[in-house]
C-alpha positions in Angstrom: -0.2 -0.1 -0.1 2.8 2.2 0.9 4.7 1.6 -2.3 1.7 2.3 -4.2 1.3 5.9 -3.2 -1.7 5.2 -0.6 -2.2 7.8 1.9 -0.2 7.2 5.1 -2.6 7.3 7.6 -4.8 4.7 5.3 -1.9 2.5 5.7 -1.8 2.4 9.4 -5.3 1.9 10.1 -4.6 -1.0 7.8 -2.0 -2.2 9.8 -4.1 -1.3 13.2 -6.5 -3.9 12.0 -4.5 -6.7 10.6 -2.8 -6.9 14.5 -6.0 -6.6 16.3 -7.4 -9.4 14.7 -5.4 -12.3 16.5 -5.6 -10.2 19.5 -9.2 -10.3 19.5 -9.0 -14.0 18.8 -6.5 -14.5 21.6 -9.3 -13.0 24.1 -11.6 -15.3 22.5 -9.9 -18.1 24.0 -8.3 -16.5 27.2 -12.4 -16.1 27.6 -13.2 -19.6 27.1 -10.3 -20.9 29.4 -11.6 -19.1 31.9 -15.1 -19.8 31.7 -14.5 -23.6 30.9 -10.9 -24.6 32.4 -10.9 -22.4 35.2 -14.4 -22.6 36.5 -14.4 -26.3 36.6 -10.5 -26.3 38.3 -11.9 -23.5 41.2 -15.0 -26.5 41.6 -12.7 -29.3 41.7 -10.4 -27.8 44.7 -9.3 -24.4 45.6 -6.0 -25.1 45.2 -6.5 -26.4 41.5 -8.4 -22.7 41.3 -5.2 -21.1 42.3 -3.3 -22.8 40.1 -5.2 -22.7 37.1 -5.7 -19.1 38.1 -1.8 -18.7 37.9 -1.2 -20.1 34.8 -3.4 -17.3 33.5 -2.1 -14.7 35.3 1.6 -15.8 34.0 -0.2 -16.2 30.6 -1.7 -12.1 30.6 1.8 -11.0 32.2 3.7 -12.7 28.9 1.2 -11.1 26.8 1.5 -7.9 28.4 5.7 -7.9 27.6 5.1 -8.3 23.9 
């Protein structure tokens, strides 16, 4: 797009859209994980629930560092 002379702000918006899509997929996956795996672990035992929440927190920390 930039090589074709497309207006720079339009290129930036397109790039933002392309990077946003995988982020939305990740949020959906994490949400599903919270609603199923974490809830099931918490129902199984407090220790399992805490471990599962710890995994989610570690995942969020890793993603934020990206």
